[in-house]
N, CA, C, O and the ligand as a Tripos MOL2 file, in Angstrom:
@<TRIPOS>MOLECULE
protein
  309   307    78     0     0
PROTEIN
NO_CHARGES

@<TRIPOS>ATOM
      1 N           5.1820   19.6050  -12.8230 N.3       1 MET1
      2 CA          3.8500   19.1520  -12.4490 C.3       1 MET1
      3 C           3.7710   17.6280  -12.5980 C.2       1 MET1
      4 O           4.3410   17.0550  -13.5270 O.2       1 MET1
      5 N           3.0620   16.9900  -11.6780 N.am      2 LEU2
      6 CA          2.9420   15.5400  -11.7090 C.3       2 LEU2
      7 C           1.9940   15.1060  -12.8200 C.2       2 LEU2
      8 O           1.0440   15.8150  -13.1540 O.2       2 LEU2
      9 N           2.2640   13.9280  -13.3900 N.am      3 ASN3
     10 CA          1.3170   13.3630  -14.3370 C.3       3 ASN3
     11 C           0.6600   12.1290  -13.6880 C.2       3 ASN3
     12 O           0.9750   11.7760  -12.5520 O.2       3 ASN3
     13 N          -0.2380   11.4930  -14.4120 N.am      4 CYS4
     14 CA         -0.9990   10.3770  -13.8500 C.3       4 CYS4
     15 C          -0.0760    9.2200  -13.4430 C.2       4 CYS4
     16 O          -0.3380    8.5430  -12.4490 O.2       4 CYS4
     17 N           0.9880    8.9940  -14.1970 N.am      5 ARG5
     18 CA          1.9260    7.9240  -13.8510 C.3       5 ARG5
     19 C           2.6020    8.2180  -12.5100 C.2       5 ARG5
     20 O           2.7750    7.3190  -11.6870 O.2       5 ARG5
     21 N           2.9860    9.4910  -12.2910 N.am      6 ASP6
     22 CA          3.5930    9.8740  -11.0080 C.3       6 ASP6
     23 C           2.6090    9.6010   -9.8660 C.2       6 ASP6
     24 O           2.9970    9.1350   -8.7950 O.2       6 ASP6
     25 N           1.3470    9.8970  -10.1110 N.am      7 ILE7
     26 CA          0.3340    9.7170   -9.0650 C.3       7 ILE7
     27 C           0.2130    8.2480   -8.6890 C.2       7 ILE7
     28 O           0.1560    7.9130   -7.5060 O.2       7 ILE7
     29 N           0.1740    7.3650   -9.6880 N.am      8 THR8
     30 CA          0.0470    5.9450   -9.3600 C.3       8 THR8
     31 C           1.2950    5.4550   -8.6230 C.2       8 THR8
     32 O           1.1970    4.5900   -7.7520 O.2       8 THR8
     33 N           2.4710    6.0010   -8.9640 N.am      9 LYS9
     34 CA          3.7060    5.5870   -8.2670 C.3       9 LYS9
     35 C           3.7170    6.0490   -6.8160 C.2       9 LYS9
     36 O           4.2040    5.3350   -5.9390 O.2       9 LYS9
     37 N           3.1720    7.2610   -6.5540 N.am     10 GLN10
     38 CA          3.2790    7.8500   -5.2180 C.3      10 GLN10
     39 C           2.0250    7.6510   -4.3780 C.2      10 GLN10
     40 O           1.9730    8.0880   -3.2280 O.2      10 GLN10
     41 N           1.0060    6.9920   -4.9470 N.am     11 ALA11
     42 CA         -0.2990    6.9330   -4.2670 C.3      11 ALA11
     43 C          -0.2330    6.2820   -2.8920 C.2      11 ALA11
     44 O          -0.8370    6.7800   -1.9420 O.2      11 ALA11
     45 N           0.5000    5.1690   -2.7760 N.am     12 SER12
     46 CA          0.5200    4.5040   -1.4710 C.3      12 SER12
     47 C           1.2830    5.3430   -0.4460 C.2      12 SER12
     48 O           0.9150    5.3670    0.7280 O.2      12 SER12
     49 N           2.3450    6.0330   -0.8790 N.am     13 ASP13
     50 CA          3.0590    6.9260    0.0370 C.3      13 ASP13
     51 C           2.1530    8.0830    0.4680 C.2      13 ASP13
     52 O           2.1980    8.5150    1.6200 O.2      13 ASP13
     53 N           1.3290    8.5840   -0.4610 N.am     14 TYR14
     54 CA          0.3910    9.6630   -0.1440 C.3      14 TYR14
     55 C          -0.6120    9.1860    0.9020 C.2      14 TYR14
     56 O          -0.8560    9.8720    1.8950 O.2      14 TYR14
     57 N          -1.1910    8.0110    0.6760 N.am     15 VAL15
     58 CA         -2.1940    7.4680    1.6080 C.3      15 VAL15
     59 C          -1.5560    7.2040    2.9720 C.2      15 VAL15
     60 O          -2.1870    7.4180    4.0080 O.2      15 VAL15
     61 N          -0.3000    6.7390    2.9700 N.am     16 ASP16
     62 CA          0.3800    6.4330    4.2380 C.3      16 ASP16
     63 C           0.9790    7.6700    4.9010 C.2      16 ASP16
     64 O           1.4970    7.5760    6.0140 O.2      16 ASP16
     65 N           0.9200    8.8380    4.2350 N.am     17 GLY17
     66 CA          1.4480   10.0650    4.8200 C.3      17 GLY17
     67 C           2.9690   10.1560    4.7490 C.2      17 GLY17
     68 O           3.5830   10.8070    5.5940 O.2      17 GLY17
     69 N           3.5860    9.5170    3.7610 N.am     18 HIS18
     70 CA          5.0410    9.5170    3.6550 C.3      18 HIS18
     71 C           5.5890   10.5540    2.6810 C.2      18 HIS18
     72 O           6.7850   10.5440    2.3890 O.2      18 HIS18
     73 N           4.7490   11.4420    2.1770 N.am     19 LEU19
     74 CA          5.2260   12.4720    1.2500 C.3      19 LEU19
     75 C           5.5080   13.7580    2.0150 C.2      19 LEU19
     76 O           4.9050   14.0280    3.0540 O.2      19 LEU19
     77 N           6.4430   14.5520    1.4760 N.am     20 SER20
     78 CA          6.7290   15.8590    2.0670 C.3      20 SER20
     79 C           5.5600   16.7970    1.7800 C.2      20 SER20
     80 O           4.6880   16.4830    0.9700 O.2      20 SER20
     81 N           5.5500   17.9450    2.4460 N.am     21 VAL21
     82 CA          4.4840   18.9250    2.2310 C.3      21 VAL21
     83 C           4.4340   19.3400    0.7710 C.2      21 VAL21
     84 O           3.3570   19.4460    0.1840 O.2      21 VAL21
     85 N           5.6060   19.5730    0.1860 N.am     22 ARG22
     86 CA          5.6790   19.9820   -1.2230 C.3      22 ARG22
     87 C           5.1070   18.8870   -2.1380 C.2      22 ARG22
     88 O           4.3560   19.1760   -3.0690 O.2      22 ARG22
     89 N           5.4720   17.6360   -1.8610 N.am     23 GLN23
     90 CA          4.9690   16.5240   -2.6720 C.3      23 GLN23
     91 C           3.4610   16.3730   -2.5110 C.2      23 GLN23
     92 O           2.7530   16.1020   -3.4810 O.2      23 GLN23
     93 N           2.9690   16.5500   -1.2830 N.am     24 ARG24
     94 CA          1.5250   16.4290   -1.0410 C.3      24 ARG24
     95 C           0.7530   17.5160   -1.7920 C.2      24 ARG24
     96 O          -0.3240   17.2690   -2.3340 O.2      24 ARG24
     97 N           1.3270   18.7260   -1.8140 N.am     25 LEU25
     98 CA          0.6790   19.8270   -2.5350 C.3      25 LEU25
     99 C           0.6000   19.5230   -4.0260 C.2      25 LEU25
    100 O          -0.4380   19.7270   -4.6550 O.2      25 LEU25
    101 N           1.7120   19.0320   -4.5900 N.am     26 ALA26
    102 CA          1.7330   18.6910   -6.0150 C.3      26 ALA26
    103 C           0.7350   17.5670   -6.2950 C.2      26 ALA26
    104 O           0.0300   17.5810   -7.3040 O.2      26 ALA26
    105 N           0.6920   16.5970   -5.3850 N.am     27 PHE27
    106 CA         -0.2300   15.4710   -5.5210 C.3      27 PHE27
    107 C          -1.6810   15.9720   -5.4900 C.2      27 PHE27
    108 O          -2.4940   15.6150   -6.3430 O.2      27 PHE27
    109 N          -1.9850   16.8100   -4.4840 N.am     28 ALA28
    110 CA         -3.3460   17.3200   -4.3190 C.3      28 ALA28
    111 C          -3.7580   18.1670   -5.5190 C.2      28 ALA28
    112 O          -4.9110   18.1320   -5.9490 O.2      28 ALA28
    113 N          -2.7990   18.9320   -6.0590 N.am     29 PHE29
    114 CA         -3.1070   19.7640   -7.2170 C.3      29 PHE29
    115 C          -3.4880   18.8860   -8.4020 C.2      29 PHE29
    116 O          -4.4410   19.1940   -9.1180 O.2      29 PHE29
    117 N          -2.7560   17.7960   -8.6180 N.am     30 HIS30
    118 CA         -3.1010   16.8980   -9.7190 C.3      30 HIS30
    119 C          -4.4950   16.3080   -9.5030 C.2      30 HIS30
    120 O          -5.2730   16.1780  -10.4480 O.2      30 HIS30
    121 N          -4.8080   15.9470   -8.2410 N.am     31 LEU31
    122 CA         -6.1290   15.3690   -7.9620 C.3      31 LEU31
    123 C          -7.2500   16.3580   -8.2720 C.2      31 LEU31
    124 O          -8.3460   15.9720   -8.6780 O.2      31 LEU31
    125 N          -6.9470   17.6570   -8.0700 N.am     32 LEU32
    126 CA         -7.9610   18.6820   -8.3680 C.3      32 LEU32
    127 C          -8.3490   18.6800   -9.8410 C.2      32 LEU32
    128 O          -9.5100   18.8950  -10.1900 O.2      32 LEU32
    129 N          -7.3610   18.4330  -10.7020 N.am     33 ILE33
    130 CA         -7.6170   18.5510  -12.1400 C.3      33 ILE33
    131 C          -7.8420   17.2160  -12.8290 C.2      33 ILE33
    132 O          -8.1290   17.1880  -14.0260 O.2      33 ILE33
    133 N          -7.7170   16.0790  -12.0870 N.am     34 CYS34
    134 CA         -7.7920   14.7790  -12.7500 C.3      34 CYS34
    135 C          -8.7780   13.8320  -12.0430 C.2      34 CYS34
    136 O          -8.4920   13.2970  -10.9720 O.2      34 CYS34
    137 N          -9.9100   13.6500  -12.6580 N.am     35 GLY35
    138 CA        -10.9330   12.7740  -12.0920 C.3      35 GLY35
    139 C         -10.5090   11.3150  -12.0690 C.2      35 GLY35
    140 O         -10.8960   10.5650  -11.1720 O.2      35 GLY35
    141 N          -9.7070   10.9050  -13.0660 N.am     36 GLN36
    142 CA         -9.2560    9.5070  -13.1000 C.3      36 GLN36
    143 C          -8.3920    9.1870  -11.8900 C.2      36 GLN36
    144 O          -8.5370    8.1240  -11.2870 O.2      36 GLN36
    145 N          -7.5030   10.0910  -11.5340 N.am     37 CYS37
    146 CA         -6.6380    9.8440  -10.3780 C.3      37 CYS37
    147 C          -7.4210    9.9470   -9.0750 C.2      37 CYS37
    148 O          -7.1170    9.2410   -8.1140 O.2      37 CYS37
    149 N          -8.4400   10.8320   -9.0330 N.am     38 ARG38
    150 CA         -9.3030   10.8710   -7.8360 C.3      38 ARG38
    151 C          -9.9880    9.5300   -7.6590 C.2      38 ARG38
    152 O         -10.0650    9.0130   -6.5440 O.2      38 ARG38
    153 N         -10.4920    8.9580   -8.7570 N.am     39 ALA39
    154 CA        -11.1620    7.6480   -8.6920 C.3      39 ALA39
    155 C         -10.1710    6.5610   -8.2850 C.2      39 ALA39
    156 O         -10.4920    5.6820   -7.4860 O.2      39 ALA39
    157 N          -8.9510    6.6320   -8.8480 N.am     40 PHE40
    158 CA         -7.9140    5.6540   -8.5000 C.3      40 PHE40
    159 C          -7.6070    5.7140   -7.0030 C.2      40 PHE40
    160 O          -7.5160    4.6840   -6.3360 O.2      40 PHE40
    161 N          -7.4500    6.9300   -6.4880 N.am     41 LEU41
    162 CA         -7.1120    7.0880   -5.0750 C.3      41 LEU41
    163 C          -8.2580    6.6160   -4.1750 C.2      41 LEU41
    164 O          -8.0310    6.0370   -3.1130 O.2      41 LEU41
    165 N          -9.4960    6.8740   -4.6190 N.am     42 ARG42
    166 CA        -10.6590    6.4180   -3.8460 C.3      42 ARG42
    167 C         -10.6450    4.8880   -3.7380 C.2      42 ARG42
    168 O         -10.8800    4.3240   -2.6690 O.2      42 ARG42
    169 N         -10.3650    4.2350   -4.8650 N.am     43 GLN43
    170 CA        -10.3010    2.7650   -4.8650 C.3      43 GLN43
    171 C          -9.1590    2.2600   -3.9750 C.2      43 GLN43
    172 O          -9.3140    1.2850   -3.2400 O.2      43 GLN43
    173 N          -8.0160    2.9400   -4.0550 N.am     44 LEU44
    174 CA         -6.8700    2.5360   -3.2380 C.3      44 LEU44
    175 C          -7.1970    2.6650   -1.7600 C.2      44 LEU44
    176 O          -6.8770    1.7790   -0.9660 O.2      44 LEU44
    177 N          -7.8410    3.7770   -1.3890 N.am     45 ARG45
    178 CA         -8.1980    3.9790    0.0310 C.3      45 ARG45
    179 C          -9.1850    2.9150    0.4940 C.2      45 ARG45
    180 O          -9.0870    2.4210    1.6170 O.2      45 ARG45
    181 N         -10.1410    2.5590   -0.3710 N.am     46 LEU46
    182 CA        -11.0970    1.5000   -0.0290 C.3      46 LEU46
    183 C         -10.3550    0.1890    0.1940 C.2      46 LEU46
    184 O         -10.6160   -0.5220    1.1640 O.2      46 LEU46
    185 N          -9.4300   -0.1270   -0.7050 N.am     47 ALA47
    186 CA         -8.6820   -1.3870   -0.6000 C.3      47 ALA47
    187 C          -7.8410   -1.4080    0.6700 C.2      47 ALA47
    188 O          -7.7880   -2.4200    1.3690 O.2      47 ALA47
    189 N          -7.1770   -0.2790    0.9680 N.am     48 VAL48
    190 CA         -6.3430   -0.2050    2.1740 C.3      48 VAL48
    191 C          -7.2240   -0.3350    3.4130 C.2      48 VAL48
    192 O          -6.8610   -1.0250    4.3660 O.2      48 VAL48
    193 N          -8.3760    0.3230    3.4000 N.am     49 GLY49
    194 CA         -9.2920    0.2480    4.5390 C.3      49 GLY49
    195 C          -9.7880   -1.1670    4.7690 C.2      49 GLY49
    196 O          -9.8890   -1.6190    5.9100 O.2      49 GLY49
    197 N         -10.1000   -1.8700    3.6760 N.am     50 MET50
    198 CA        -10.5640   -3.2450    3.8020 C.3      50 MET50
    199 C          -9.4540   -4.1330    4.3290 C.2      50 MET50
    200 O          -9.7000   -5.0250    5.1400 O.2      50 MET50
    201 N          -8.2240   -3.8910    3.8690 N.am     51 TYR51
    202 CA         -7.0880   -4.6960    4.3080 C.3      51 TYR51
    203 C          -6.9030   -4.5690    5.8190 C.2      51 TYR51
    204 O          -6.6500   -5.5590    6.5060 O.2      51 TYR51
    205 N          -7.0310   -3.3310    6.3340 N.am     52 HIS52
    206 CA         -6.8030   -3.1300    7.7640 C.3      52 HIS52
    207 C          -7.9580   -3.6580    8.6140 C.2      52 HIS52
    208 O          -7.7780   -3.9020    9.8070 O.2      52 HIS52
    209 N          -9.1450   -3.8380    8.0200 N.am     53 ARG53
    210 CA        -10.2780   -4.3460    8.7820 C.3      53 ARG53
    211 C         -10.2730   -5.8650    8.9010 C.2      53 ARG53
    212 O         -10.9120   -6.4310    9.7870 O.2      53 ARG53
    213 N          -9.5450   -6.5180    7.9960 N.am     54 VAL54
    214 CA         -9.4930   -7.9780    8.0560 C.3      54 VAL54
    215 C          -8.5350   -8.3800    9.1720 C.2      54 VAL54
    216 O          -7.3570   -8.0250    9.1330 O.2      54 VAL54
    217 N          -9.0260   -9.1140   10.1630 N.am     55 PRO55
    218 CA         -8.1280   -9.4830   11.2580 C.3      55 PRO55
    219 C          -7.0420  -10.4390   10.7860 C.2      55 PRO55
    220 O          -7.2870  -11.3470    9.9920 O.2      55 PRO55
    221 N          -5.8450  -10.2120   11.2920 N.am     56 ALA56
    222 CA         -4.7320  -11.0920   10.9240 C.3      56 ALA56
    223 C          -5.0020  -12.4830   11.4950 C.2      56 ALA56
    224 O          -5.3970  -12.6390   12.6500 O.2      56 ALA56
    225 N          -4.7790  -13.4680   10.6610 N.am     57 LYS57
    226 CA         -4.9960  -14.8440   11.0930 C.3      57 LYS57
    227 C          -3.8370  -15.2410   12.0080 C.2      57 LYS57
    228 O          -2.6660  -15.0410   11.6840 O.2      57 LYS57
    229 N          -4.1930  -15.7980   13.1380 N.am     58 GLU58
    230 CA         -3.1480  -16.2610   14.0350 C.3      58 GLU58
    231 C          -2.6760  -17.6390   13.5970 C.2      58 GLU58
    232 O          -3.4740  -18.5010   13.2290 O.2      58 GLU58
    233 N          -1.3730  -17.8250   13.6450 N.am     59 LEU59
    234 CA         -0.8100  -19.1250   13.2900 C.3      59 LEU59
    235 C          -0.9230  -20.0640   14.4800 C.2      59 LEU59
    236 O          -0.7310  -19.6580   15.6250 O.2      59 LEU59
    237 N          -1.2320  -21.3060   14.2030 N.am     60 SER60
    238 CA         -1.1620  -22.3100   15.2610 C.3      60 SER60
    239 C           0.3050  -22.6760   15.4640 C.2      60 SER60
    240 O           1.1490  -22.3380   14.6340 O.2      60 SER60
    241 N           0.6030  -23.3470   16.5340 N.am     61 ALA61
    242 CA          1.9850  -23.7620   16.8120 C.3      61 ALA61
    243 C           2.5010  -24.6610   15.6890 C.2      61 ALA61
    244 O           3.6720  -24.5840   15.3170 O.2      61 ALA61
    245 N           1.6290  -25.5100   15.1530 N.am     62 GLU62
    246 CA          2.0510  -26.4190   14.0770 C.3      62 GLU62
    247 C           2.3750  -25.6350   12.8090 C.2      62 GLU62
    248 O           3.3680  -25.9100   12.1360 O.2      62 GLU62
    249 N           1.5170  -24.6420   12.4860 N.am     63 GLU63
    250 CA          1.7710  -23.8270   11.2860 C.3      63 GLU63
    251 C           3.0600  -23.0300   11.4350 C.2      63 GLU63
    252 O           3.8390  -22.9290   10.4870 O.2      63 GLU63
    253 N           3.2920  -22.4590   12.6270 N.am     64 ALA64
    254 CA          4.5120  -21.6930   12.8690 C.3      64 ALA64
    255 C           5.7390  -22.5900   12.7230 C.2      64 ALA64
    256 O           6.7430  -22.1890   12.1340 O.2      64 ALA64
    257 N           5.6520  -23.7960   13.2560 N.am     65 ALA65
    258 CA          6.7730  -24.7370   13.1660 C.3      65 ALA65
    259 C           7.0360  -25.1080   11.7090 C.2      65 ALA65
    260 O           8.1860  -25.2450   11.2930 O.2      65 ALA65
    261 N           5.9560  -25.2690   10.9350 N.am     66 ALA66
    262 CA          6.1110  -25.6110    9.5230 C.3      66 ALA66
    263 C           6.8050  -24.4760    8.7710 C.2      66 ALA66
    264 O           7.6630  -24.7300    7.9260 O.2      66 ALA66
    265 N           6.4340  -23.2020    9.0760 N.am     67 VAL67
    266 CA          7.0610  -22.0530    8.4260 C.3      67 VAL67
    267 C           8.5500  -22.0080    8.7730 C.2      67 VAL67
    268 O           9.3960  -21.8140    7.9000 O.2      67 VAL67
    269 N           8.8590  -22.1900   10.0630 N.am     68 VAL68
    270 CA         10.2620  -22.1440   10.5090 C.3      68 VAL68
    271 C          11.0740  -23.2320    9.8200 C.2      68 VAL68
    272 O          12.1900  -22.9790    9.3640 O.2      68 VAL68
    273 N          10.5270  -24.4320    9.7400 N.am     69 SER69
    274 CA         11.3030  -25.5150    9.1280 C.3      69 SER69
    275 C          11.4970  -25.2760    7.6310 C.2      69 SER69
    276 O          12.5360  -25.6330    7.0760 O.2      69 SER69
    277 N          10.4850  -24.6640    6.9650 N.am     70 LYS70
    278 CA         10.6360  -24.3440    5.5370 C.3      70 LYS70
    279 C          11.7400  -23.3020    5.3310 C.2      70 LYS70
    280 O          12.5440  -23.4100    4.4050 O.2      70 LYS70
    281 N          11.7660  -22.2900    6.2120 N.am     71 VAL71
    282 CA         12.7990  -21.2430    6.0950 C.3      71 VAL71
    283 C          14.1620  -21.8470    6.3130 C.2      71 VAL71
    284 O          15.0950  -21.5830    5.5550 O.2      71 VAL71
    285 N          14.2850  -22.6670    7.3610 N.am     72 LEU72
    286 CA         15.5750  -23.2960    7.6500 C.3      72 LEU72
    287 C          16.0150  -24.1930    6.5040 C.2      72 LEU72
    288 O          17.1910  -24.2260    6.1440 O.2      72 LEU72
    289 N          15.0450  -24.9310    5.9270 N.am     73 ALA73
    290 CA         15.3680  -25.8280    4.8220 C.3      73 ALA73
    291 C          15.8380  -25.0300    3.6040 C.2      73 ALA73
    292 O          16.7660  -25.4480    2.9120 O.2      73 ALA73
    293 N          15.1950  -23.8700    3.3370 N.am     74 SER74
    294 CA         15.5770  -23.0750    2.1660 C.3      74 SER74
    295 C          16.9530  -22.4610    2.3460 C.2      74 SER74
    296 O          17.6760  -22.2650    1.3690 O.2      74 SER74
    297 N          17.3380  -22.1440    3.6220 N.am     75 LYS75
    298 CA         18.6680  -21.5750    3.8640 C.3      75 LYS75
    299 C          19.7470  -22.6060    3.6660 C.2      75 LYS75
    300 O          20.8940  -22.2660    3.3750 O.2      75 LYS75
    301 N          19.3860  -23.8820    3.8240 N.am     76 GLY76
    302 CA         20.3630  -24.9510    3.6760 C.3      76 GLY76
    303 C          20.6640  -25.2720    2.2330 C.2      76 GLY76
    304 O          21.5960  -26.0210    1.9390 O.2      76 GLY76
    305 N          19.8730  -24.7050    1.3220 N.am     77 GLU77
    306 CA         20.0600  -25.0360   -0.1040 C.3      77 GLU77
    307 C          21.3070  -24.3820   -0.6800 C.2      77 GLU77
    308 O          21.6060  -24.5590   -1.8610 O.2      77 GLU77
    309 ZN         -4.2280   11.9050  -13.2310 Zn       78 ZN78
@<TRIPOS>BOND
     1     1     2 1
     2     2     3 1
     3     3     4 2
     4     3     5 am
     5     5     6 1
     6     6     7 1
     7     7     8 2
     8     7     9 am
     9     9    10 1
    10    10    11 1
    11    11    12 2
    12    11    13 am
    13    13    14 1
    14    14    15 1
    15    15    16 2
    16    15    17 am
    17    17    18 1
    18    18    19 1
    19    19    20 2
    20    19    21 am
    21    21    22 1
    22    22    23 1
    23    23    24 2
    24    23    25 am
    25    25    26 1
    26    26    27 1
    27    27    28 2
    28    27    29 am
    29    29    30 1
    30    30    31 1
    31    31    32 2
    32    31    33 am
    33    33    34 1
    34    34    35 1
    35    35    36 2
    36    35    37 am
    37    37    38 1
    38    38    39 1
    39    39    40 2
    40    39    41 am
    41    41    42 1
    42    42    43 1
    43    43    44 2
    44    43    45 am
    45    45    46 1
    46    46    47 1
    47    47    48 2
    48    47    49 am
    49    49    50 1
    50    50    51 1
    51    51    52 2
    52    51    53 am
    53    53    54 1
    54    54    55 1
    55    55    56 2
    56    55    57 am
    57    57    58 1
    58    58    59 1
    59    59    60 2
    60    59    61 am
    61    61    62 1
    62    62    63 1
    63    63    64 2
    64    63    65 am
    65    65    66 1
    66    66    67 1
    67    67    68 2
    68    67    69 am
    69    69    70 1
    70    70    71 1
    71    71    72 2
    72    71    73 am
    73    73    74 1
    74    74    75 1
    75    75    76 2
    76    75    77 am
    77    77    78 1
    78    78    79 1
    79    79    80 2
    80    79    81 am
    81    81    82 1
    82    82    83 1
    83    83    84 2
    84    83    85 am
    85    85    86 1
    86    86    87 1
    87    87    88 2
    88    87    89 am
    89    89    90 1
    90    90    91 1
    91    91    92 2
    92    91    93 am
    93    93    94 1
    94    94    95 1
    95    95    96 2
    96    95    97 am
    97    97    98 1
    98    98    99 1
    99    99   100 2
   100    99   101 am
   101   101   102 1
   102   102   103 1
   103   103   104 2
   104   103   105 am
   105   105   106 1
   106   106   107 1
   107   107   108 2
   108   107   109 am
   109   109   110 1
   110   110   111 1
   111   111   112 2
   112   111   113 am
   113   113   114 1
   114   114   115 1
   115   115   116 2
   116   115   117 am
   117   117   118 1
   118   118   119 1
   119   119   120 2
   120   119   121 am
   121   121   122 1
   122   122   123 1
   123   123   124 2
   124   123   125 am
   125   125   126 1
   126   126   127 1
   127   127   128 2
   128   127   129 am
   129   129   130 1
   130   130   131 1
   131   131   132 2
   132   131   133 am
   133   133   134 1
   134   134   135 1
   135   135   136 2
   136   135   137 am
   137   137   138 1
   138   138   139 1
   139   139   140 2
   140   139   141 am
   141   141   142 1
   142   142   143 1
   143   143   144 2
   144   143   145 am
   145   145   146 1
   146   146   147 1
   147   147   148 2
   148   147   149 am
   149   149   150 1
   150   150   151 1
   151   151   152 2
   152   151   153 am
   153   153   154 1
   154   154   155 1
   155   155   156 2
   156   155   157 am
   157   157   158 1
   158   158   159 1
   159   159   160 2
   160   159   161 am
   161   161   162 1
   162   162   163 1
   163   163   164 2
   164   163   165 am
   165   165   166 1
   166   166   167 1
   167   167   168 2
   168   167   169 am
   169   169   170 1
   170   170   171 1
   171   171   172 2
   172   171   173 am
   173   173   174 1
   174   174   175 1
   175   175   176 2
   176   175   177 am
   177   177   178 1
   178   178   179 1
   179   179   180 2
   180   179   181 am
   181   181   182 1
   182   182   183 1
   183   183   184 2
   184   183   185 am
   185   185   186 1
   186   186   187 1
   187   187   188 2
   188   187   189 am
   189   189   190 1
   190   190   191 1
   191   191   192 2
   192   191   193 am
   193   193   194 1
   194   194   195 1
   195   195   196 2
   196   195   197 am
   197   197   198 1
   198   198   199 1
   199   199   200 2
   200   199   201 am
   201   201   202 1
   202   202   203 1
   203   203   204 2
   204   203   205 am
   205   205   206 1
   206   206   207 1
   207   207   208 2
   208   207   209 am
   209   209   210 1
   210   210   211 1
   211   211   212 2
   212   211   213 am
   213   213   214 1
   214   214   215 1
   215   215   216 2
   216   215   217 am
   217   217   218 1
   218   218   219 1
   219   219   220 2
   220   219   221 am
   221   221   222 1
   222   222   223 1
   223   223   224 2
   224   223   225 am
   225   225   226 1
   226   226   227 1
   227   227   228 2
   228   227   229 am
   229   229   230 1
   230   230   231 1
   231   231   232 2
   232   231   233 am
   233   233   234 1
   234   234   235 1
   235   235   236 2
   236   235   237 am
   237   237   238 1
   238   238   239 1
   239   239   240 2
   240   239   241 am
   241   241   242 1
   242   242   243 1
   243   243   244 2
   244   243   245 am
   245   245   246 1
   246   246   247 1
   247   247   248 2
   248   247   249 am
   249   249   250 1
   250   250   251 1
   251   251   252 2
   252   251   253 am
   253   253   254 1
   254   254   255 1
   255   255   256 2
   256   255   257 am
   257   257   258 1
   258   258   259 1
   259   259   260 2
   260   259   261 am
   261   261   262 1
   262   262   263 1
   263   263   264 2
   264   263   265 am
   265   265   266 1
   266   266   267 1
   267   267   268 2
   268   267   269 am
   269   269   270 1
   270   270   271 1
   271   271   272 2
   272   271   273 am
   273   273   274 1
   274   274   275 1
   275   275   276 2
   276   275   277 am
   277   277   278 1
   278   278   279 1
   279   279   280 2
   280   279   281 am
   281   281   282 1
   282   282   283 1
   283   283   284 2
   284   283   285 am
   285   285   286 1
   286   286   287 1
   287   287   288 2
   288   287   289 am
   289   289   290 1
   290   290   291 1
   291   291   292 2
   292   291   293 am
   293   293   294 1
   294   294   295 1
   295   295   296 2
   296   295   297 am
   297   297   298 1
   298   298   299 1
   299   299   300 2
   300   299   301 am
   301   301   302 1
   302   302   303 1
   303   303   304 2
   304   303   305 am
   305   305   306 1
   306   306   307 1
   307   307   308 2
@<TRIPOS>SUBSTRUCTURE
     1 MET1         2 RESIDUE 1 A MET
     2 LEU2         6 RESIDUE 1 A LEU
     3 ASN3        10 RESIDUE 1 A ASN
     4 CYS4        14 RESIDUE 1 A CYS
     5 ARG5        18 RESIDUE 1 A ARG
     6 ASP6        22 RESIDUE 1 A ASP
     7 ILE7        26 RESIDUE 1 A ILE
     8 THR8        30 RESIDUE 1 A THR
     9 LYS9        34 RESIDUE 1 A LYS
    10 GLN10       38 RESIDUE 1 A GLN
    11 ALA11       42 RESIDUE 1 A ALA
    12 SER12       46 RESIDUE 1 A SER
    13 ASP13       50 RESIDUE 1 A ASP
    14 TYR14       54 RESIDUE 1 A TYR
    15 VAL15       58 RESIDUE 1 A VAL
    16 ASP16       62 RESIDUE 1 A ASP
    17 GLY17       66 RESIDUE 1 A GLY
    18 HIS18       70 RESIDUE 1 A HIS
    19 LEU19       74 RESIDUE 1 A LEU
    20 SER20       78 RESIDUE 1 A SER
    21 VAL21       82 RESIDUE 1 A VAL
    22 ARG22       86 RESIDUE 1 A ARG
    23 GLN23       90 RESIDUE 1 A GLN
    24 ARG24       94 RESIDUE 1 A ARG
    25 LEU25       98 RESIDUE 1 A LEU
    26 ALA26      102 RESIDUE 1 A ALA
    27 PHE27      106 RESIDUE 1 A PHE
    28 ALA28      110 RESIDUE 1 A ALA
    29 PHE29      114 RESIDUE 1 A PHE
    30 HIS30      118 RESIDUE 1 A HIS
    31 LEU31      122 RESIDUE 1 A LEU
    32 LEU32      126 RESIDUE 1 A LEU
    33 ILE33      130 RESIDUE 1 A ILE
    34 CYS34      134 RESIDUE 1 A CYS
    35 GLY35      138 RESIDUE 1 A GLY
    36 GLN36      142 RESIDUE 1 A GLN
    37 CYS37      146 RESIDUE 1 A CYS
    38 ARG38      150 RESIDUE 1 A ARG
    39 ALA39      154 RESIDUE 1 A ALA
    40 PHE40      158 RESIDUE 1 A PHE
    41 LEU41      162 RESIDUE 1 A LEU
    42 ARG42      166 RESIDUE 1 A ARG
    43 GLN43      170 RESIDUE 1 A GLN
    44 LEU44      174 RESIDUE 1 A LEU
    45 ARG45      178 RESIDUE 1 A ARG
    46 LEU46      182 RESIDUE 1 A LEU
    47 ALA47      186 RESIDUE 1 A ALA
    48 VAL48      190 RESIDUE 1 A VAL
    49 GLY49      194 RESIDUE 1 A GLY
    50 MET50      198 RESIDUE 1 A MET
    51 TYR51      202 RESIDUE 1 A TYR
    52 HIS52      206 RESIDUE 1 A HIS
    53 ARG53      210 RESIDUE 1 A ARG
    54 VAL54      214 RESIDUE 1 A VAL
    55 PRO55      218 RESIDUE 1 A PRO
    56 ALA56      222 RESIDUE 1 A ALA
    57 LYS57      226 RESIDUE 1 A LYS
    58 GLU58      230 RESIDUE 1 A GLU
    59 LEU59      234 RESIDUE 1 A LEU
    60 SER60      238 RESIDUE 1 A SER
    61 ALA61      242 RESIDUE 1 A ALA
    62 GLU62      246 RESIDUE 1 A GLU
    63 GLU63      250 RESIDUE 1 A GLU
    64 ALA64      254 RESIDUE 1 A ALA
    65 ALA65      258 RESIDUE 1 A ALA
    66 ALA66      262 RESIDUE 1 A ALA
    67 VAL67      266 RESIDUE 1 A VAL
    68 VAL68      270 RESIDUE 1 A VAL
    69 SER69      274 RESIDUE 1 A SER
    70 LYS70      278 RESIDUE 1 A LYS
    71 VAL71      282 RESIDUE 1 A VAL
    72 LEU72      286 RESIDUE 1 A LEU
    73 ALA73      290 RESIDUE 1 A ALA
    74 SER74      294 RESIDUE 1 A SER
    75 LYS75      298 RESIDUE 1 A LYS
    76 GLY76      302 RESIDUE 1 A GLY
    77 GLU77      306 RESIDUE 1 A GLU
    78 ZN78       309 GROUP 0 **** ****
């Protein structure tokens, strides 16, 4: 049976749908009996939802060039 530590380790995979059916069942069973993990998962889902609603900032050509030159400079070290 999963414990709370297992739940925090697997929570993002659960939210992203990357767990097997067996793992999801074990995860869901723990959520049934543990209010703390239900609250944790609720917060995680809120955070993930907010992250996906924030539009990605587009880089200007100057910013992109600056990133490329920094990467190239770091590879030269
Ligand atoms: Zn728990």
